N, C-alpha and C positions, 0 to 999 in steps of 0.2 A: 434389609434395612440398615444393618450395621455398616455395611459397604458404603452405602450412599451417605452416611453421616461422616464416615471416615475421610470420603472424597471431599466432601465440603469444608471439613475442617482443615485438610491438608493445603487445599486451594485457597481458602481465607487465610491462612498463616503465611504461606508462600507470598500470595499477593501483597499482605500487610508489609512484610519484610522488605520486598523489592521496591515498593513505592516509598516506604520510609527511607530506606537507604538512599534513593536518589533525590530527596528533598535536600534544598540548600540549608547551610547551618550559619545564619547569622542574624542580627537584629533586623526585625521586619520593617522594611520601608514602604509605608502604606499609602504613599501619595501617588496619583496619576496624573501625568502631566504631557503636554506637548506643545511645541511652539506653535504660536497662533492662536492657541485655547486659553480661556480665562481660568485662573488659579481658583479652584473650588473650594479651598480649606482656610482655615484661620491664618492669620499672618504668620510667616515662616521666619522664625529667629535661629540663627546658627547656635547650636548647642556646645559646639568645640570649633577649634581652629582647623582648617583645613585649606590645601592650596586650590586654585582654580586650575584645572588641568586644560591644557589645549587639546583640541581634536586631533585625530591621527592626521587628518589632512593639514590641518595648521603646522605641526610638527614636521611632517613631510616636506612641506614648502619652505620652511626655514632651512632645513637639512639641504634642500636642492639649491637653494640660494648661495649657502655658504659654500657648497662644493663648487658651484659656477665661479666663485672668486678664489679658490684654492690653488695654489701654485704646487705642483709636484717637485720633489728634489731631484738634482743631478749632481754628479761628481765630475770635476775636471782631471783628466789623466795628464799628469805634468808632462812627461817626456815622450808621449805617443807623437806628437806632431813632430818634433826634433828628430824622432827616430826615422820617420818617413823622409824628411828633407835629407838626412845622412844618406839614406839608401838611394833616392834619387841622384844625388850627386855621385856615388860610387859606381852607379850604373852608366852615368854619363862618362866619367873618367875612363871607365874600363871599354867604352865603345860599345856597349850593348844597344844604346840608343843611336841608330844609323841616320846620317845626314841630318844630324840637329846642330845649329850654329850656337857658339858659345853666348851670344846675346839671348837667344832663345832659352838656353839654359838658365842663365840667370833670370830671365823673366818668370819661367815657372818655378824657380827657387823662391823667388819673392812672393809670387801667388800662393805658393804653399805655406810659407810663414805667416801671410797675411790671414788665410781662411784659419788655420789653426789657432792664431793668438784670438781670433773673433769667438771659434768653437765650433765643432763639427758633431752634429747627432746623427744617429743611425735613420734610415728611412722608416723602420718600424716604429722607432720612437715618435718620429714626427707624424706619423699615422694615428698613433695612439692619443698624442695630445690633441689632435685635431678632433679625433671623436670625442674627446673629453670636453671639448669647446675651452680648453685652457688657452689663454693669450700671453702667460708668462711662466717661467720656471724660477726655481730656487737653486742658483748655481753655488755648489760648496767648493771654497777653496782654502785650504790650511784651517779647516773648522770654522770658518767664517762663510756665510751664505748671502748672497746678494740676489735682488730680484732682476730678472734680465728677460726682456721681451723675446718671444719666440721668433719674431719677425728679424731680431737683430742675430741669430743663430744661423748656420749653414746646416744644410743636409747634404750627404755625399753627393747627391745630384746636382743641388745648387751650387756646391763649392766647384765640381767640376766645369759648370758651365761659367761660372766666374772666371775662371783661369783660361779656358780654351776659348771663351768668346770676349777678348780685351775691348774695351771702347775705342782704343786707337789702332790703328793697321800698321803698327812698327813692326811686328812679329807675324809672318805669314801664317795662316790659319792651318794650312796642311802641315807645315813644319810643328806646330803644336799638337797636331793629331799624333804625329810620330813620337811624341814624348811620351805617351801612355799614362797620361796624368792619373787615370782612374786606378792604377797600380799602387798608387801611393797616397791615396785618400783612404783614410780609416777613421771612425768616431773617436773623438778625444773628451766628447761629453757624453756620459753614460747615465742611465737611469738608477736611481736608489731606491728600489723597492721598500726595503725594511723601513727605512726613514719616512717614506712617503705614506706607508700604510699606518704607521705609529701617529704620524701628524694627522692624518684623516681620522683615526679614532678619537684623538683629542678633540678634533673641531667637531665630531659628531656629538661627543660627550658634553661639549659647552653649549650644546643647543638644549635650553631649557625646557621641560614639559610642561611647565605651569606658567601662567601668566599674571599671576596675582596671589593673593591670599584673603580669606575670608575670615575674620575673628570672632571669637565667642561674644554673642550678643548682638552681632550685627544682623540687620533686618534684610533678608533674602527677596521676599516677595509679600506683597499684601493680597488679602481675599479680593477677587473680582479683576485683578490686573490680568493682561493679556501677557501671556509668557513670550517675552522675546528670545531671540536666539541667544543673546549674551546671559540672559536669566537661565535660559535652558542649560547653557554651558555651565553655570554656576550650580544649578541643581544635579545635573549628570555627575559633576565633581563630589556634590555632597553625597550622592547616591554611591559612587565608587569608594569614597572614604567610609561610608557606613558600612559596606560590604568588607572591607579590609581590617575592620575593627572585629575580629573573629571573637566568638566567645569560646571559652574554656573552663574546664573543671566542673563544677556543679552546675552552672548555668548551662552548659553544654549539654550534659546528661538530662537536665530538666527540660530544655527544649526537645532533645530526641524522643523522651517519653511523652511530652505533649502532642508531637507529631504522630507517634505510632497510636497514641489514644484516639486521636481525630480521624486518622486513617481507618483503624479497626471500627470505630462508629459507622463511619460511612458505609464501609465494606458490609457491616452488618445488615444494612437495609436491604441487600439483594436476598439473603436466606430469609429473612423476616416477610418479604413480599412474596417469594415463592411458596412458602408453607401456608402463607393466608389466602394468597389468590391462586396460585398455579402449582398445586402440590404434586400434579403429573408431571411437571418439568423437574421438580426438586426430587423425584423418586428415581430420575436418570441419571447417573454419574457423569456422561458425556456431556448432557446439556450444562451442568454445573460447570465442568471444565471449559466448555465453550464460554460461558459467560463471564468467568472470571479473567480468561484469556482476553477477551474483548475489552474488558473493564480496565486492565492494567497496560495494555498495548501502546495507548496514545500517551498516558502520563509519562512512559519510559522514552517515548520518541520525543516529547516535548522536553523532557529534563535534558537529554542528551542535547538537542539544539540550543537549549539557553546555555548549557556549559560551554558549548564548543562557540557560542555566539554565531551560529549558522542561520542566516536567512532570518524570515519571520514565522512565528508559529502558525499565523492565521494562514498560512498556505497548506497547511495539513487538513485532508478532508476528514474532519471529525464526523461529519454526518455518515460516513461509510460504516460506522458501527451499528447505529440504530437501524441502518438500512438491512444490514446483514440478519439482525434478529427479527426485524418485520418479514423478511423473506422466509426466514426457517420456523419462525415462530408467530408472535401476534403483536399488535400495536402498543398495547398497554405494557408489556415486558420491554419492547424496545425503548419506550419513554423512560422507564424507570432506570435502566441500563445506561441511558445517554445521560441522565442527571448525574447517576453515581460516578461515571467516567469523568464528566465535566468538573465536579466537586474535586475528586483528586487531582485532576490535572492543573486546575487554577491554584492549588495551594504553593505550587512553586513559582508563580507568575508574579510580576511587579504591579500588573493591572487586572487584578482577577475579575472584578465585577463586570466591566465592559465586555471581556472576553467570555464570561459564562453567559450573560444575556446573548450576545451575539451567536453563540455557538449553540445554546439552547434553542433560540429560534429557528436556526438554519436545519438543526437535527429533526426538530418536530415537523418542519416542512418535508423533510425527507421521508419521515415515518408516513404521514398521511398523504404524501403524493404518490407512495408506492402501495397499491393493494395487493398485487401479485404480480410476480415477474415471470411473463412468458414469452418476452420478445425484447430484443435490444432496444428498439423504439421508446418503450417504457421506461428505460434507464436513463434515456437522454432526455425524456420529458422531465423526469425527476430533477435531473440536474439543472435544466433551465427553470424548474420552480424554486429550487435551492438557491440559485444565483440571483432570481429576482427577489426572492424574501430577504436574502442576505444583504443585498445592494440597498433595498428600500429601507430595511432595519437600521443599518449603519447610517444612511442618510438622515434619517428621522432622529437618531439618536445625536448625530453632530448639530443639527438644526437646534434641537432641545437644550443643548450645552451652550448656545448664544455663539457658535463658530460662525463666521462669515463666510460664504459661498467660496471666496477667493483664496480662504484659509484652509479649505477641506484638504485633509492628508488622501491624495490620491492613490497613494500607494497601497492604503488599507483596501480600496476597492479592486484594486488589481488583484491582491492576494484572494479577496473573496472569490472573484471570477477564476483564478486558478485552481483553488480548492474545489470548486463546483466542477470544473472540467475532470480534476483527477477522480472524481465519483464515478467516472465511466469505467475506471478500472477496476470497479466492483465486479464487473462480469467476468474477466478472467479469473480473478482471485476467489470467485464463487466456487469454481471446479477446485481448488485447492482446499478450501474450508471442507468441501463435501469428502474430499478423499481422506483428509486428515481425522474429522470428527464423526464421519460415517452418516451425514445428513443427505436429504436428496431433496434439491430445490424444484421449484416449478418450471424452471429451463430445462432441468433435466429431464422431468417428466414429458414435457413437451417433445424433447428430442427422441425420447424412448417410444413415444405415440406414433412416430413415422413408420409407417407400415412398410417402407422401403428398406429397412434395416435387415440386417442378414437372418435374424431369426424369424422376424415377422414373413419374410418373403417365404423361408423353409415352412412355416407353418401354413401359409395360403397354399403352397404347392403341394405338400404331403398330406395335409388334413384340411382340404378346403371348406368343409363341412364345419369343422371346430373352429376356423378362422371366421367363417360368417356368424357363427353362434357367438363367439368371444367379442365381435364387433358390436352385435346387436345388444349384447349384456352391458357392454360399455356406454352405449347411448341411454339404455334405460337407467343405468347406475348413475350416470351424471345428471340425468333428469331429478331422480329421486334426491341425490346429494344436495342439487342446488336447493330443493324445496325445503329440507329438512335441516339445513346448516352445515352439510358435511363440506369435503373438497371435491368439487367435481372432477378436476383434472386428475386428481390422484387416483379416484376410484375408476375413472375411464382408462387410464394407462394400466392399472392393475388387472383391469377386465381382459385387456387384451393379451396378457401373459398367463392369466390363472389356469389356462389347461394346456400349457405348450408341453406337458408331459405326455398327451395324446399323440405326439409326432412320432414316438418309437413303435406305437401299436394303432394306428389311426382306424384299421377296419374293424376293430373290436367295439368301436363307440357308433351308436345308430346314425348320428349325424353325418357320418362319412361312407355309410353303407349304400350300396346301389342293388338292391335285391339279394345279396349273399351275407349271411350272418355267420362268421367263423365259430361263433359261441355254440352253433349247434353241432360243429364236427368235435368239440370236447368230450373225452371218454374219461372214465374214472382211472386214477393212476396213482399207484401207491397209497392206496386207501383215501385219496382226497377226491372228492365228488367233482363231477364237471361244475356244478353251481359254485364250489368254493373255488374252484380254478378261475371262472369267469370273475368272480367277486375280487379275487386278488389281481386279476388283470386289470379291472377297473380302478381300484384302490391305489395301484402303482401309478397311476398317471400324476398322482400328488408327489410321491417320492422321486419319480424320474423327473417330474417338472422342477423340482428344488435341485436336482443335481444338473440340469441343464441352466438353471438361473445362475448357479455358482459358476459354471463352465463359460457363460457369457457374462459375467461379472454383473448381473442386474443387481441393484441396491437391495440393501435387506428389507427395506420397506416393502418392495415388491414381492419378495420371497415369504412375507409373513402372509400375504394375501394368498399365496398358491397353499400353503399349508392349512390356512383357515376356511377357505370358501366351500368346504364341506363340513367343518367341524369335526364333531365325534358322531356324525349320522350314520346311518346303513345303507348298504347298498340294497334296497328294499326288493327289487325286482328279483335278484338271484336268492335273496334270503326268504321269500316266500315261496319261490320255486323248491328250495331246499326243504322248507317245512313241509310242502305238500308230498314231497317224495320220500322223506322220512317222519312220518306222522307220530311215531313212538319215541324218537331221540331226542335227546336233550340238544338245542341248537348250540352250536361253537359261535357265540354270538361276537366275539372278538374278530374272528375271521372275516365277518361282513361289515365290521366297524372301519370307518377311515381313521387314520392317526391323530389327526386333529392338530393342534387344539381348536377349541371354539372361539368364534371372533371375540376380540377383546377390544376393539375400537369401533366407532360408528360407521365408518368407511367400511370395513370388514363385514359387518353385518348387513350393509346395504348390497354388497357385492353377493353375499351368500343368498339374499332374498332373490336379487334379480336373476342369479345364473339359475335357480331352481324354476322360478316363474317364466323364464324365457324358454328353457328346455321343455318343461311341461305344456307351454302352450303350443307347442308344434304338433302335439298328441291329439288336439281337440278336433272333434269331427266338423264342429261348426263354431265360427267365432263370433256369436252373439254377444251383446253386452252381460246378458245374464250369465253366459257360460263363462265368459272371462272374469267377471266378477267373483263367482263361486270358485273358480281356479285359484284366483291370487288370494282370496279370503281363507281358503282351505290351505294353501301352502304356508302363508305367513303364520296363521293362527297355529299351524301344526309345529312350526319351528320355535315359535314362542313358548308354547306349551311344553316342547322337548327340552326347554330350558338352554336352547343354544345361545340366547342373548343375555344370560345372566351376567357375564363378565364384561359386557361393553356397554358405554354410557348411552344407551338409547332408549327414550322413552316410550310409553303408550302412545302418547300423541304422535310422536315420530312414525311408529309403525302405521296408525291409521292414515297420515298422510303419505306414507309410502304407498299403501294400498290404493289411495285414489290417484297417485300419479302412474303407478304401473297401469291401473286399469283404463286410465285415459289414454297412455301411450300406446297400449296393445291394442286398444280400439282403433287407433289410428294406423297402426302397422298392418291390422288385419280388416281395413275397412273395405266395403264391397264397392268394385268399380262397375260402372255402366257397361252394357255390351253394345259395342259399336255395330250400326247397321250394315249390311252388305248390299252391294247392287244386285 
């Protein structure tokens, strides 16, 4: 008990610390508003001066417009052109240029001077300017910058074409080719990266993030007015300024204390509920750990999304939390955990009331749409129910607020659909939760009840009689469980595995024998009588079954059925035989007693009853209603009088109903068939 209380306290404190640490710390902005919806509150008057912030799209559009008109800076290299002209003249005078006339050389000299005087830029710079969309540049000469059109400058290619393709035919084209004009063309207008970047930064800084001011006392909006886009921009600016006005000192710690107190009061609802209504859950530490984990998971995710301004929180599948609790536990517990989780999540939101109402409705729809998860189609059906209910609820809420159909926020409906689709991920996540917390879902029970798995195939092959017995016990147990409020799927699956220990010595069990009984060949050994040896072989099927269950990784829930299906009963046949052969000796009762423990759940008690009744029914010489009724009553009354059911929550009325179901079922199994006539 102390361990349970310690686990609860630790989980409670850790959850309270984590949730409180993630809550925002600023003055609470309590207004809910959206463009196209009416203002539901009293007239809003500005309590302080604040700027009207432009939207990110507006600011970006202004920056893009400014950049489109921006001219990058270039520097002119004064002597670059003259040096190339002199190099050309030297090459001509030295005879490097063959078969070039003086007139042609003079023409090329003039062309070089002309293009260099205008300006030559590199091909790379020309391509960069084209990509930027610039139509002009700022040309810096002797610390003075003038704006020059890009079309008025030459690239190395256009300068070459301007010189070698003259408008007049005074100079032969082939002679111009021999002048190698391309060797004397180099950019004398170069890009000034440092000055351009600085100018761009100054230009971006000059774009204002605000479009105006709201002064103290100015009316922002009146009750009933439809929130326009301009008013929404002012309200958004008011919200941003309100959040920037962070609190400090005593006000900060007072808010932290209030948040911590509220979180702890909300979390306190869980242990109070468990102690009052589900003490069995409260007494299992792993249950408490799972509950608190599910409660704080979505508040953490929501807080991180809000801080990062990442998408909308309505896309999160909050209904998956009560869905998991419903699968592993019950509807009432799922509902209270859903409520606690949503209350904690809404604390850090700007619009908590609408969020709380919508997600609570969708969560309850998920809880009551899922009775028992045994196949994937059920999860798909629940997702459809949650989506339909969420869309209808949101539509009803919007209409009730006076919003016109054309002004509905369609993105909210898309988020509801996406969150409903994300509920389908509950199926793979179920396996993760089972492994981490040690639970067993209905899906796992259905998978384990497949008789084609390796362990079941081995049982049917090596101990066919035991396999048939286990199958019949499963059918009987499921009928009884359904009648008295147990879990039919659980007890049916447990029945298939309760006798797997008989695989190791199948011939020693009567259902697997075919005329030869190996117990008859046992002799006294080391002072141990044959009856004691036989009893130990029979009892060992429990311990060997547990060993096989661990080897094949069966859930702990099923291993508990293996150890309790005989409880602390005795192997009576061999115990009576020992007493007959040793009339004067004190019987070693413990050597004939199963290790137990006795059943401590309703399903374990059902399996114990059905196992004994099914096995004994095979020994009846005739299967009349009277003989079957006498057998069932004798076995179950004997188990009840022996105290095997004292530790499990099964009532006298449950026992009477179990007897009735077993009698009716066995009558059906052993009913008399008509004899078909022969010709």
